[in-house]
N, C-alpha and C positions, 0 to 999 in steps of 0.2 A: 554748430561747433560746440563741442563739449568743453567743460572747464579744463580737463586734463590736456586736451589738444591746444587750447589757448595758452595755458601755462607753458607747455612745451615749446610752442612757437615763440612766445615771448622770451624764454630763456635762450633759445637758439639765436634770436636776433640780438639780444644783449651780449651773448657770447661772441658773436661775429663782430660787433662793435668794439668789444673789449680786445679781441685779438687784433683787429685793425689798429686800434689806438696803441697797442703794445708793440706791434711789429713795424708799422709804418708811420707812427705819430699821428694817425687820423687822416692821412691824405686821401685814402679811398672814400671815407665818409664825406669829406668835403667835396670831392669830385661828384659823388652820387647826389649830394644835396644840391649842388649847382645844376646838374642835369635834371633833377626833379623840378627845380624852379623854372628851368627852360621849358620843360614839358607842361607845367601849369600855365605858363604864358602862351604857349602854342595852343593849348586847349581853350583858353579864354578867347583867343583870336577867333576860333571857329564857333564859338558860342554866339 
């Protein structure tokens, strides 16, 4: 991964977080964080 691709992806992610926070108050980010934690717990179970 080149630096320009990494910077572009980082800006895209930050932009998505900013749009979510502006439009929905961050509900989507909280939902995804909860699902991410559930996924980590499920993966830890199979480890």
